[in-house]
DSSP file (Angstrom, degrees, kcal/mol; ACC not computed):
  #  RESIDUE AA STRUCTURE BP1 BP2  ACC     N-H-->O    O-->H-N    N-H-->O    O-->H-N    TCO  KAPPA ALPHA  PHI   PSI    X-CA   Y-CA   Z-CA
    1    1 A X              0   0    0      0, 0.0     2,-0.3     0, 0.0     3,-0.0   0.000 360.0 360.0 360.0 132.3   69.9   -2.6   40.9
    2    2 A X        -     0   0    0      1,-0.1     2,-0.4     2,-0.0     0, 0.0  -0.595 360.0-102.8 -81.2 140.6   67.0   -0.4   42.0
    3    3 A X        -     0   0    0     -2,-0.3    -1,-0.1     1,-0.2    79,-0.1  -0.497  30.4-158.5 -61.4 118.2   67.7    3.2   42.9
    4    4 A X        +     0   0    0     -2,-0.4    -1,-0.2    77,-0.1    78,-0.1   0.492  53.5 111.7 -80.2  -1.9   67.7    3.2   46.7
    5    5 A X        -     0   0    0     76,-0.2    76,-0.3   104,-0.1     2,-0.3  -0.268  69.8-111.6 -82.6 160.5   67.0    6.9   46.9
    6    6 A X  B     -a   81   0A   0     74,-3.0    76,-3.0     1,-0.1    79,-0.2  -0.622  21.6-174.0 -83.8 140.6   64.0    9.0   48.0
    7    7 A X        +     0   0    0     -2,-0.3    79,-0.5    74,-0.2     2,-0.5   0.581  53.2 103.6-109.3 -16.2   62.1   11.0   45.4
    8    8 A X     >  -     0   0    0      1,-0.2     4,-2.6    77,-0.1     5,-0.2  -0.563  57.6-156.4 -73.3 117.2   59.6   12.8   47.7
    9    9 A X  H  > S+     0   0    0     -2,-0.5     4,-2.6     1,-0.2     5,-0.2   0.902  92.9  51.6 -60.8 -42.5   60.8   16.4   48.0
   10   10 A X  H  > S+     0   0    0      1,-0.2     4,-2.3     2,-0.2    -1,-0.2   0.893 111.8  47.0 -64.7 -38.0   59.0   16.9   51.3
   11   11 A X  H  > S+     0   0    0      2,-0.2     4,-1.6     1,-0.2    -2,-0.2   0.914 111.8  50.8 -68.1 -41.7   60.6   13.8   52.8
   12   12 A X  H  < S+     0   0    0     -4,-2.6     4,-0.4     1,-0.2    -2,-0.2   0.936 115.3  42.2 -60.0 -46.4   64.1   14.7   51.6
   13   13 A X  H >< S+     0   0    0     -4,-2.6     3,-0.6     1,-0.2   117,-0.2   0.881 114.2  50.1 -70.2 -38.1   63.8   18.2   53.1
   14   14 A X  H 3< S+     0   0    0     -4,-2.3    -1,-0.2    -5,-0.2    -2,-0.2   0.719 117.4  39.5 -76.7 -18.9   62.2   17.1   56.4
   15   15 A X  T 3< S+     0   0    0     -4,-1.6    -1,-0.2    -3,-0.2    -2,-0.2   0.338  85.0 132.3-108.4   6.1   64.8   14.4   57.0
   16   16 A X    <   +     0   0    0     -3,-0.6     2,-0.4    -4,-0.4    63,-0.1  -0.384  29.0 179.2 -65.0 127.0   67.9   16.3   55.8
   17   17 A X        -     0   0    0     -2,-0.2    61,-3.1   112,-0.0     2,-0.4  -0.994  13.6-155.5-124.6 122.0   70.9   16.3   58.0
   18   18 A X  E     -B   77   0B   0     -2,-0.4     2,-0.5    59,-0.2    59,-0.2  -0.836   5.2-164.7-103.0 136.9   73.9   18.2   56.7
   19   19 A X  E     -B   76   0B   0     57,-2.8    57,-2.6    -2,-0.4     2,-0.2  -0.915   8.8-150.1-123.7 104.4   77.4   17.4   57.9
   20   20 A X  E     -B   75   0B   0     -2,-0.5     2,-0.3    55,-0.3    55,-0.2  -0.516  16.0-137.9 -70.0 138.5   80.2   19.9   57.3
   21   21 A X  E     -     0   0B   0     53,-2.8    53,-0.2    -2,-0.2    -1,-0.0  -0.745   7.8-133.8 -95.8 146.2   83.6   18.2   56.8
   22   22 A X  E    S+     0   0B   0     -2,-0.3     2,-0.1    51,-0.1    -1,-0.1   0.712  75.7  97.1 -74.2 -19.6   86.6   19.8   58.5
   23   23 A X  E    S-     0   0B   0     51,-0.1    51,-0.6     1,-0.1     2,-0.5  -0.424  70.1-134.5 -74.3 141.5   88.9   19.6   55.4
   24   24 A X  E     -B   73   0B   0     49,-0.1    34,-2.8    -2,-0.1    35,-0.4  -0.857  26.7-165.9 -93.4 129.5   89.3   22.5   53.1
   25   25 A X  E     -BC  72  57B   0     47,-3.5    47,-3.0    -2,-0.5     2,-0.3  -0.695   5.5-161.2-110.3 163.6   89.0   21.5   49.4
   26   26 A X  E     - C   0  56B   0     30,-2.8    30,-2.0    -2,-0.2     2,-0.4  -0.965  17.8-123.4-140.8 157.8   90.0   23.4   46.2
   27   27 A X  E     +BC  69  55B   0     42,-2.9    42,-2.7    -2,-0.3     2,-0.3  -0.840  32.6 174.1 -99.3 139.6   89.1   23.1   42.5
   28   28 A X  E     - C   0  54B   0     26,-2.5    26,-2.8    -2,-0.4     2,-0.4  -0.976  17.5-147.1-141.8 155.0   92.0   22.7   40.0
   29   29 A X  E     - C   0  53B   0     38,-0.4     2,-0.4    -2,-0.3    24,-0.2  -0.965   8.9-166.2-128.1 145.1   92.1   22.1   36.3
   30   30 A X  E     + C   0  52B   0     22,-2.6    22,-3.2    -2,-0.4     3,-0.1  -0.993  20.6 175.9-133.0 126.9   94.6   20.1   34.2
   31   31 A X  S    S+     0   0    0     -2,-0.4     2,-0.8    20,-0.2    -1,-0.1   0.673  80.3  68.5 -95.2 -24.0   95.1   20.0   30.5
   32   32 A X  S >  S-     0   0    0      1,-0.1     3,-1.8    20,-0.1     4,-0.2  -0.848  70.2-163.4 -95.5 105.9   98.1   17.7   30.9
   33   33 A X  G >  S+     0   0    0     -2,-0.8     3,-1.2     1,-0.3    -1,-0.1   0.734  85.2  66.9 -64.2 -22.8   96.7   14.4   32.1
   34   34 A X  G 3  S+     0   0    0      1,-0.2    -1,-0.3    -3,-0.1    -2,-0.0   0.677  96.3  57.3 -72.1 -14.5  100.2   13.2   33.3
   35   35 A X  G <  S+     0   0    0     -3,-1.8    -1,-0.2     2,-0.0    -2,-0.2   0.428  79.4 123.4 -93.5   0.2  100.1   16.0   36.0
   36   36 A X    <   -     0   0    0     -3,-1.2     3,-0.1    -4,-0.2    -3,-0.0  -0.272  67.6-107.7 -62.2 145.6   96.8   14.7   37.5
   37   37 A X        -     0   0    0      1,-0.1    -1,-0.1     2,-0.1     5,-0.1  -0.256  45.1 -85.4 -64.2 160.5   96.9   13.8   41.3
   38   38 A X    >   -     0   0    0      1,-0.1     3,-1.9     3,-0.1     4,-0.4  -0.338  41.6-110.5 -61.5 151.5   96.8   10.2   42.3
   39   39 A X  G >  S+     0   0    0      1,-0.3     3,-1.6     2,-0.2    -1,-0.1   0.859 117.9  62.2 -53.9 -38.8   93.2    8.8   42.6
   40   40 A X  G 3  S+     0   0    0      1,-0.3    -1,-0.3     3,-0.0    -2,-0.0   0.714 103.6  50.2 -62.5 -20.1   93.6    8.7   46.4
   41   41 A X  G <  S+     0   0    0     -3,-1.9    16,-0.5    15,-0.0     2,-0.5   0.478  93.5  92.1 -95.5  -4.1   94.0   12.5   46.4
   42   42 A X  E <   +D   56   0B   0     -3,-1.6    14,-0.2    -4,-0.4     3,-0.1  -0.807  42.2 178.1-100.7 126.6   91.0   13.2   44.3
   43   43 A X  E    S+     0   0B   0     12,-3.5     2,-0.3    -2,-0.5    13,-0.2   0.794  81.4  10.9 -86.7 -35.3   87.5   13.9   45.8
   44   44 A X  E     -D   55   0B   0     11,-1.2    11,-1.9     2,-0.0     2,-0.4  -0.997  61.5-168.6-145.1 143.0   86.0   14.6   42.3
   45   45 A X  E     +D   54   0B   0     -2,-0.3     2,-0.4     9,-0.2     9,-0.2  -0.997  12.8 172.3-131.5 125.3   87.2   14.0   38.8
   46   46 A X  E     -D   53   0B   0      7,-2.7     7,-3.1    -2,-0.4     2,-0.5  -0.974  22.9-142.9-140.7 125.0   85.3   15.5   35.8
   47   47 A X  E     +D   52   0B   0     -2,-0.4     2,-0.3     5,-0.2     5,-0.2  -0.729  26.2 173.9 -88.3 126.9   86.4   15.5   32.2
   48   48 A X  E >   -D   51   0B   0      3,-2.5     3,-0.7    -2,-0.5    -2,-0.0  -0.820  46.1-105.3-124.7 166.8   85.5   18.7   30.3
   49   49 A X  T 3  S+     0   0    0     -2,-0.3     3,-0.1     1,-0.2    -1,-0.1   0.850 121.1  48.0 -60.2 -34.2   86.4   19.8   26.7
   50   50 A X  T 3  S-     0   0    0      1,-0.2     2,-0.3    -3,-0.0    -1,-0.2   0.654 128.4 -66.2 -83.1 -16.0   88.9   22.3   28.1
   51   51 A X  E <   - D   0  48B   0     -3,-0.7    -3,-2.5   -20,-0.0     2,-0.5  -0.965  66.6 -50.8 156.6-170.8   90.6   19.8   30.5
   52   52 A X  E     -CD  30  47B   0    -22,-3.2   -22,-2.6    -2,-0.3     2,-0.5  -0.861  43.0-153.0-101.4 129.0   90.1   17.8   33.6
   53   53 A X  E     -CD  29  46B   0     -7,-3.1    -7,-2.7    -2,-0.5     2,-0.3  -0.856  17.5-179.3 -97.8 134.0   88.6   19.4   36.7
   54   54 A X  E     -CD  28  45B   0    -26,-2.8   -26,-2.5    -2,-0.5     2,-0.5  -0.959  22.6-146.7-128.6 151.9   89.5   17.9   40.1
   55   55 A X  E     +CD  27  44B   0    -11,-1.9   -12,-3.5    -2,-0.3   -11,-1.2  -0.986  35.5 155.1-111.6 126.9   88.6   18.7   43.6
   56   56 A X  E     -CD  26  42B   0    -30,-2.0   -30,-2.8    -2,-0.5   -14,-0.1  -0.828  46.5 -72.7-139.8 176.8   91.3   17.9   46.0
   57   57 A X  E  >  -C   25   0B   0    -16,-0.5     4,-2.6    -2,-0.3   -32,-0.3  -0.455  31.5-129.3 -77.0 149.1   92.5   19.1   49.4
   58   58 A X  H  > S+     0   0    0    -34,-2.8     4,-2.7     1,-0.2     5,-0.2   0.895 110.9  57.2 -58.8 -40.7   94.0   22.5   49.9
   59   59 A X  H  > S+     0   0    0    -35,-0.4     4,-2.3     1,-0.2    -1,-0.2   0.922 109.6  43.1 -57.8 -46.9   96.8   20.7   51.8
   60   60 A X  H  > S+     0   0    0      2,-0.2     4,-2.4     1,-0.2    -2,-0.2   0.933 113.9  50.4 -66.6 -46.3   97.6   18.5   48.8
   61   61 A X  H  <>S+     0   0    0     -4,-2.6     5,-2.9     1,-0.2     4,-0.4   0.899 113.0  46.7 -60.6 -41.2   97.4   21.3   46.2
   62   62 A X  H ><5S+     0   0    0     -4,-2.7     3,-1.1     3,-0.2    -1,-0.2   0.937 112.6  48.8 -65.8 -47.0   99.7   23.5   48.3
   63   63 A X  H 3<5S+     0   0    0     -4,-2.3    -2,-0.2     1,-0.3    -1,-0.2   0.849 116.6  42.8 -62.0 -35.0  102.2   20.7   48.8
   64   64 A X  T 3<5S-     0   0    0     -4,-2.4    -1,-0.3    -5,-0.2    -2,-0.2   0.393 110.2-121.7 -93.3   2.8  102.2   19.8   45.1
   65   65 A X  T < 5 +     0   0    0     -3,-1.1     2,-0.4    -4,-0.4    -3,-0.2   0.893  52.0 165.9  57.4  43.5  102.3   23.5   44.0
   66   66 A X      < -     0   0    0     -5,-2.9     2,-0.3    -6,-0.2    -1,-0.2  -0.756  40.9-120.3 -90.0 132.0   99.0   23.1   42.0
   67   67 A X        +     0   0    0     -2,-0.4   -38,-0.4   -38,-0.1     2,-0.3  -0.575  46.1 177.0 -68.6 131.4   97.2   26.2   40.9
   68   68 A X        -     0   0    0     -2,-0.3     2,-0.3   -40,-0.1   -40,-0.2  -0.874  21.8-154.8-138.2 167.6   93.8   26.1   42.5
   69   69 A X  E     +B   27   0B   0    -42,-2.7   -42,-2.9    -2,-0.3     3,-0.1  -0.927  61.7  24.2-137.2 158.9   90.6   28.1   42.9
   70   70 A X  E     -     0   0B   0     -2,-0.3     2,-0.3   -44,-0.2    -1,-0.2   0.932  62.8-145.1  55.6  68.8   87.7   28.3   45.3
   71   71 A X  E     +     0   0B   0    -45,-0.1    47,-1.8    -3,-0.1     2,-0.3  -0.498  40.9 161.9 -59.1 124.4   88.9   27.2   48.7
   72   72 A X  E     -BE  25 117B   0    -47,-3.0   -47,-3.5    -2,-0.3     2,-0.4  -0.890  39.9-124.0-145.3 167.1   85.8   25.5   50.1
   73   73 A X  E     -BE  24 116B   0     43,-2.6    43,-2.3    -2,-0.3     2,-0.5  -0.897  26.5-127.4-115.4 149.8   84.4   23.1   52.6
   74   74 A X  E     - E   0 115B   0    -51,-0.6   -53,-2.8    -2,-0.4     2,-0.5  -0.831  16.7-164.5 -99.8 131.8   82.3   20.1   51.7
   75   75 A X  E     -BE  20 114B   0     39,-2.7    39,-2.4    -2,-0.5     2,-0.5  -0.974  11.7-147.9-113.9 120.5   78.9   19.5   53.3
   76   76 A X  E     -BE  19 113B   0    -57,-2.6   -57,-2.8    -2,-0.5     2,-0.9  -0.754   8.3-140.8 -87.9 131.0   77.5   16.0   53.0
   77   77 A X  E     -BE  18 112B   0     35,-2.8     2,-2.3    -2,-0.5    35,-0.6  -0.815  13.5-151.9 -92.1 104.0   73.7   15.9   52.8
   78   78 A X        +     0   0    0    -61,-3.1     2,-0.3    -2,-0.9    33,-0.1  -0.382  63.5  93.3 -83.5  64.3   73.0   12.8   54.9
   79   79 A X  S    S-     0   0    0     -2,-2.3     2,-1.2   -63,-0.1    33,-0.4  -0.957  78.0-122.9-146.6 136.7   69.8   11.8   53.1
   80   80 A X        -     0   0    0     -2,-0.3   -74,-3.0    31,-0.1     2,-0.3  -0.695  34.9-172.4 -89.1  99.4   69.7    9.3   50.3
   81   81 A X  B     -a    6   0A   0     -2,-1.2   -76,-0.2    29,-0.4   -74,-0.2  -0.676  25.9-112.3 -91.3 144.4   68.1   11.2   47.4
   82   82 A X    >   -     0   0    0    -76,-3.0     3,-1.5    -2,-0.3   -76,-0.1  -0.398  20.1-124.1 -66.9 148.6   67.2    9.4   44.2
   83   83 A X  T 3  S+     0   0    0      1,-0.3    -1,-0.1    26,-0.1   -76,-0.0   0.684 116.5  51.3 -65.4 -15.7   69.2   10.4   41.2
   84   84 A X  T 3  S+     0   0    0      2,-0.1    -1,-0.3   -78,-0.0   -77,-0.1   0.303  78.7 131.4-102.6   6.9   65.8   11.2   39.7
   85   85 A X    <   -     0   0    0     -3,-1.5     2,-0.5   -79,-0.2     4,-0.2  -0.379  51.3-138.3 -62.2 136.4   64.6   13.4   42.6
   86   86 A X  S    S-     0   0    0    -79,-0.5   -77,-0.1     1,-0.2    -1,-0.1  -0.867  70.7  -1.5-104.7 125.2   63.1   16.6   41.3
   87   87 A X  S  > S+     0   0    0     -2,-0.5     4,-2.6   -78,-0.0     5,-0.2   0.260  88.6 114.3  93.2 -11.6   63.7   19.9   43.0
   88   88 A X  H  > S+     0   0    0      1,-0.2     4,-1.9     2,-0.2     5,-0.2   0.967  85.8  35.9 -60.8 -56.9   65.9   18.9   45.9
   89   89 A X  H  > S+     0   0    0      1,-0.2     4,-3.1     2,-0.2     5,-0.3   0.864 115.2  58.1 -64.6 -34.9   69.1   20.7   44.8
   90   90 A X  H  > S+     0   0    0      2,-0.2     4,-2.2     1,-0.2    -1,-0.2   0.913 106.5  47.6 -62.1 -42.5   67.0   23.5   43.4
   91   91 A X  H  X S+     0   0    0     -4,-2.6     4,-2.3     2,-0.2    -1,-0.2   0.937 115.7  44.3 -63.4 -46.6   65.4   24.2   46.8
   92   92 A X  H  X S+     0   0    0     -4,-1.9     4,-2.3    -5,-0.2    -2,-0.2   0.915 113.8  49.2 -66.3 -43.2   68.8   24.1   48.6
   93   93 A X  H  X S+     0   0    0     -4,-3.1     4,-2.5     1,-0.2    -1,-0.2   0.878 110.8  51.5 -64.0 -37.3   70.6   26.2   46.0
   94   94 A X  H  X S+     0   0    0     -4,-2.2     4,-2.5    -5,-0.3    -2,-0.2   0.925 108.7  50.5 -65.2 -44.8   67.8   28.8   46.1
   95   95 A X  H  X S+     0   0    0     -4,-2.3     4,-1.0     1,-0.2    -2,-0.2   0.926 113.6  45.4 -57.3 -44.9   68.0   29.0   49.9
   96   96 A X  H  <>S+     0   0    0     -4,-2.3     5,-2.8     1,-0.2     3,-0.3   0.886 110.6  52.9 -69.0 -38.4   71.8   29.5   49.7
   97   97 A X  H ><5S+     0   0    0     -4,-2.5     3,-1.8     1,-0.2    -1,-0.2   0.904 105.8  54.4 -62.1 -40.8   71.4   32.1   46.9
   98   98 A X  H 3<5S+     0   0    0     -4,-2.5    -1,-0.2     1,-0.3    -2,-0.2   0.782 109.5  47.9 -64.0 -25.6   68.9   34.1   49.0
   99   99 A X  T 3<5S-     0   0    0     -4,-1.0    -1,-0.3    -3,-0.3    -2,-0.2   0.302 119.0-115.5 -93.7   7.2   71.6   34.1   51.7
  100  100 A X  T < 5 +     0   0    0     -3,-1.8     2,-0.5     1,-0.2    -3,-0.2   0.869  68.2 142.7  60.0  40.9   74.2   35.2   49.1
  101  101 A X      < -     0   0    0     -5,-2.8    -1,-0.2    -8,-0.1    -2,-0.2  -0.956  45.9-137.1-113.6 122.1   76.2   32.0   49.5
  102  102 A X        -     0   0    0     -2,-0.5    15,-0.6    -3,-0.1     2,-0.3  -0.467  25.6-172.3 -73.2 148.6   77.8   30.5   46.4
  103  103 A X  E     -F  116   0B   0     13,-0.2     2,-0.5    -2,-0.1    13,-0.2  -0.999  25.1-162.1-146.6 141.5   77.5   26.7   46.1
  104  104 A X  E     -F  115   0B   0     11,-2.1    11,-1.7    -2,-0.3     2,-0.2  -0.905  25.3-157.6-119.9  98.8   78.9   24.0   43.8
  105  105 A X  E     -F  114   0B   0     -2,-0.5     2,-0.4     9,-0.2     9,-0.2  -0.518   9.8-172.0 -81.2 145.2   76.6   20.9   44.3
  106  106 A X  E     -F  113   0B   0      7,-2.9     7,-3.3    -2,-0.2     2,-0.6  -0.999  10.7-149.0-135.2 130.8   77.9   17.4   43.4
  107  107 A X  E     -F  112   0B   0     -2,-0.4     5,-0.2     5,-0.2     2,-0.2  -0.893  13.1-175.4-105.4 124.1   75.7   14.3   43.4
  108  108 A X        -     0   0    0      3,-2.4     5,-0.0    -2,-0.6    -2,-0.0  -0.461  44.4 -97.0 -96.9 179.8   77.1   11.0   44.2
  109  109 A X  S    S+     0   0    0     -2,-0.2  -104,-0.1     1,-0.1   -26,-0.1   0.913 119.9  22.1 -66.2 -41.8   75.1    7.8   44.0
  110  110 A X  S    S+     0   0    0      1,-0.2   -29,-0.4   -30,-0.1     2,-0.3   0.815 129.7  17.8 -97.2 -35.1   74.2    7.7   47.7
  111  111 A X        -     0   0    0    -31,-0.2    -3,-2.4   -33,-0.1     2,-0.3  -0.964  63.5-129.1-141.1 154.1   74.5   11.3   48.9
  112  112 A X  E     -EF  77 107B   0    -35,-0.6   -35,-2.8   -33,-0.4     2,-0.4  -0.704  23.0-155.8 -95.7 153.8   74.8   14.8   47.5
  113  113 A X  E     -EF  76 106B   0     -7,-3.3    -7,-2.9    -2,-0.3     2,-0.5  -0.967   5.5-151.7-129.5 148.4   77.5   17.2   48.6
  114  114 A X  E     -EF  75 105B   0    -39,-2.4   -39,-2.7    -2,-0.4     2,-0.7  -0.982   4.5-156.7-117.9 127.4   77.7   21.0   48.6
  115  115 A X  E     +EF  74 104B   0    -11,-1.7   -11,-2.1    -2,-0.5     2,-0.3  -0.925  25.6 172.2-102.9 116.2   81.0   22.7   48.2
  116  116 A X  E     -EF  73 103B   0    -43,-2.3   -43,-2.6    -2,-0.7   -13,-0.2  -0.845  44.9 -73.5-123.5 156.4   80.6   26.2   49.7
  117  117 A X  E >   -E   72   0B   0    -15,-0.6     3,-2.3    -2,-0.3   -45,-0.3  -0.229  46.7-124.5 -50.1 134.4   83.2   29.0   50.4
  118  118 A X  G >  S+     0   0    0    -47,-1.8     3,-1.1     1,-0.3     4,-0.2   0.841 109.1  52.7 -53.4 -39.0   85.3   27.9   53.4
  119  119 A X  G 3  S+     0   0    0    -48,-0.3    -1,-0.3     1,-0.2     4,-0.2   0.556 108.5  51.6 -77.3  -5.9   84.5   31.0   55.4
  120  120 A X  G <> S+     0   0    0     -3,-2.3     4,-2.4     1,-0.1    -1,-0.2   0.215  73.4 106.2-113.4  14.3   80.7   30.5   55.0
  121  121 A X  H <> S+     0   0    0     -3,-1.1     4,-2.1    -4,-0.2     5,-0.1   0.887  81.3  48.3 -64.8 -39.5   80.3   26.9   56.1
  122  122 A X  H  > S+     0   0    0     -4,-0.2     4,-1.7     2,-0.2    -1,-0.2   0.923 113.1  47.1 -67.7 -43.1   78.7   27.7   59.4
  123  123 A X  H  > S+     0   0    0      1,-0.2     4,-2.5     2,-0.2    -2,-0.2   0.897 110.5  54.2 -63.6 -39.2   76.2   30.1   57.8
  124  124 A X  H  X S+     0   0    0     -4,-2.4     4,-2.2     1,-0.2    -2,-0.2   0.925 105.6  52.1 -59.7 -45.4   75.4   27.5   55.2
  125  125 A X  H  X S+     0   0    0     -4,-2.1     4,-0.8     1,-0.2    -1,-0.2   0.883 110.8  48.7 -59.7 -38.4   74.6   24.9   57.8
  126  126 A X  H >< S+     0   0    0     -4,-1.7     3,-0.7     1,-0.2    -1,-0.2   0.911 109.6  51.2 -67.2 -42.5   72.2   27.4   59.5
  127  127 A X  H 3< S+     0   0    0     -4,-2.5    -2,-0.2     1,-0.2    -1,-0.2   0.863 106.7  55.0 -63.0 -36.0   70.5   28.2   56.2
  128  128 A X  H 3< S+     0   0    0     -4,-2.2     2,-0.8    -5,-0.2    -1,-0.2   0.714  88.9  87.0 -73.3 -19.6   70.0   24.5   55.4
  129  129 A X    <<  +     0   0    0     -4,-0.8     2,-0.4    -3,-0.7  -112,-0.0  -0.730  56.4 166.2 -83.7 110.4   68.2   23.9   58.7
  130  130 A X        -     0   0    0     -2,-0.8     5,-0.1  -117,-0.2    -3,-0.0  -0.993  39.5-109.7-127.0 129.8   64.5   24.7   58.1
  131  131 A X    >>  -     0   0    0     -2,-0.4     4,-1.4     1,-0.1     3,-1.2  -0.236  26.5-120.7 -58.1 144.2   61.8   23.8   60.6
  132  132 A X  H 3> S+     0   0    0      1,-0.3     4,-2.5     2,-0.2     5,-0.2   0.827 109.6  61.6 -55.8 -36.4   59.4   21.0   59.3
  133  133 A X  H 3> S+     0   0    0      1,-0.2     4,-1.7     2,-0.2    -1,-0.3   0.819 103.8  50.3 -66.2 -26.8   56.3   23.1   59.5
  134  134 A X  H <> S+     0   0    0     -3,-1.2     4,-2.5     2,-0.2    -1,-0.2   0.868 108.5  51.9 -75.0 -36.0   57.8   25.5   57.0
  135  135 A X  H  X S+     0   0    0     -4,-1.4     4,-2.5     2,-0.2    -2,-0.2   0.932 110.9  47.7 -62.4 -45.0   58.6   22.6   54.6
  136  136 A X  H  X S+     0   0    0     -4,-2.5     4,-1.7     2,-0.2    -1,-0.2   0.882 110.4  52.6 -64.0 -37.8   55.0   21.4   54.9
  137  137 A X  H  < S+     0   0    0     -4,-1.7     4,-0.4    -5,-0.2    -2,-0.2   0.925 110.7  47.1 -62.4 -44.2   53.8   25.0   54.3
  138  138 A X  H >< S+     0   0    0     -4,-2.5     3,-1.3     1,-0.2     4,-0.3   0.895 109.5  53.9 -63.8 -40.1   55.9   25.1   51.1
  139  139 A X  H >< S+     0   0    0     -4,-2.5     3,-0.8     1,-0.3    -1,-0.2   0.852 105.2  55.1 -61.6 -34.6   54.7   21.7   50.0
  140  140 A X  G >X S+     0   0    0     -4,-1.7     3,-1.4     1,-0.2     4,-0.5   0.502  79.9  92.3 -80.1  -3.7   51.1   23.0   50.4
  141  141 A X  G X4>S+     0   0    0     -3,-1.3     5,-2.4    -4,-0.4     3,-1.6   0.873  79.0  60.8 -57.3 -36.3   51.6   25.9   48.1
  142  142 A X  G X45S+     0   0    0     -3,-0.8     3,-1.3    -4,-0.3    -1,-0.3   0.779  91.3  68.6 -63.3 -24.0   50.5   23.8   45.2
  143  143 A X  G <45S+     0   0    0     -3,-1.4    -1,-0.3     1,-0.3    -2,-0.2   0.787 107.7  37.5 -63.4 -26.2   47.1   23.4   46.9
  144  144 A X  G <<5S-     0   0    0     -3,-1.6    -1,-0.3    -4,-0.5    -2,-0.2   0.149 126.1 -96.2-113.4  18.3   46.5   27.1   46.3
  145  145 A X  T < 5S+     0   0    0     -3,-1.3     2,-0.2     1,-0.3    -3,-0.2   0.677  85.9 118.4  82.0  18.5   48.1   27.3   42.8
  146  146 A X      < -     0   0    0     -5,-2.4     2,-0.3    -6,-0.1    -1,-0.3  -0.677  49.1-144.4-109.7 167.6   51.5   28.5   43.8
  147  147 A X    >   -     0   0    0     -2,-0.2     3,-2.0    -3,-0.1     4,-0.2  -0.842  32.3-104.7-124.8 166.7   55.0   26.9   43.4
  148  148 A X  G >  S+     0   0    0     -2,-0.3     3,-1.4     1,-0.3    -9,-0.0   0.740 116.0  69.7 -63.9 -20.8   58.0   27.0   45.6
  149  149 A X  G 3  S+     0   0    0      1,-0.3    -1,-0.3    12,-0.0    -3,-0.0   0.663  91.6  60.3 -71.2 -13.1   59.6   29.5   43.2
  150  150 A X  G <  S+     0   0    0     -3,-2.0    12,-2.6    11,-0.1     2,-0.5   0.494  77.4 110.8 -89.7  -3.0   57.1   32.1   44.3
  151  151 A X  E <   +G  161   0C   0     -3,-1.4    10,-0.3    10,-0.2     3,-0.1  -0.602  40.3 177.4 -73.7 122.6   58.4   31.9   47.9
  152  152 A X  E     -     0   0C   0      8,-2.8     2,-0.3    -2,-0.5     9,-0.2   0.874  64.0 -24.9 -90.6 -47.5   60.1   35.1   48.8
  153  153 A X  E     -G  160   0C   0      7,-1.4     7,-2.9     2,-0.0    -1,-0.4  -0.980  55.1-147.5-159.3 162.8   61.0   34.4   52.4
  154  154 A X  E     +G  159   0C   0     -2,-0.3     5,-0.2     5,-0.2     2,-0.2  -0.993  13.9 178.4-138.4 146.7   59.8   32.3   55.3
  155  155 A X        -     0   0    0      3,-3.0     3,-0.2    -2,-0.4    -2,-0.0  -0.693  50.6 -78.9-132.3-174.3   59.9   32.9   59.0
  156  156 A X  S    S+     0   0    0     -2,-0.2     3,-0.0     1,-0.2   -23,-0.0   0.892 127.6  15.7 -59.4 -41.9   58.7   31.0   62.0
  157  157 A X  S    S+     0   0    0      1,-0.0     2,-0.3   -23,-0.0    -1,-0.2   0.289 122.7  54.2-117.6  10.0   55.1   31.9   61.6
  158  158 A X        -     0   0    0     -3,-0.2    -3,-3.0     2,-0.0     2,-0.4  -0.982  50.4-158.2-146.7 156.8   54.8   33.2   58.1
  159  159 A X  E     -G  154   0C   0     -2,-0.3     2,-0.4    -5,-0.2    -5,-0.2  -0.967  20.3-155.2-132.4 114.2   55.5   32.3   54.5
  160  160 A X  E     -G  153   0C   0     -7,-2.9    -8,-2.8    -2,-0.4    -7,-1.4  -0.785  15.4-177.7 -96.0 131.8   55.8   35.3   52.2
  161  161 A X  E     -G  151   0C   0     -2,-0.4     2,-0.5   -10,-0.3   -10,-0.2  -0.900  24.9-125.8-125.7 155.7   55.1   34.8   48.5
  162  162 A X        -     0   0    0    -12,-2.6     2,-0.4    -2,-0.3    -2,-0.0  -0.868  24.4-147.5 -99.4 135.3   55.2   37.0   45.4
  163  163 A X              0   0    0     -2,-0.5   -17,-0.0     1,-0.1    -2,-0.0  -0.825 360.0 360.0-103.5 139.4   52.0   37.1   43.4
  164  164 A X              0   0    0     -2,-0.4    -1,-0.1     0, 0.0    -2,-0.0   0.461 360.0 360.0 -81.9 360.0   52.1   37.6   39.6
């Protein structure tokens, strides 16, 4: 099967539609595998050396008396990015870091998701919306020997960069 995803960073950014989900999720970890939630209750399952990390709903974790961390909301990125796309998550994570918003990105086969603090979901959605002309400006940085990592800030009519 061929990877159906897009690899062009400019196309990914210019067609990005983010959809916040209403459910509050939490992260939990289990060293005892017999205590794991049913598969139907798990949004993410990841095996680590220290134990199994799961993302499940706050409602489920509370009802089952599961110790949890990071109450968050999930934002689905409704663009099909290739698993080999370069820079997509880095650009989004950088934007959120500049807005002082923590993020835990997760990539599925078809879509990426961002888990952000529950109280910052609206601000996150605003940060992710960037006008197309700014995306094109950022894409053209390579034309003058700069990279997107040199972008300090962007506004409606300007793109500020740091020079080495």
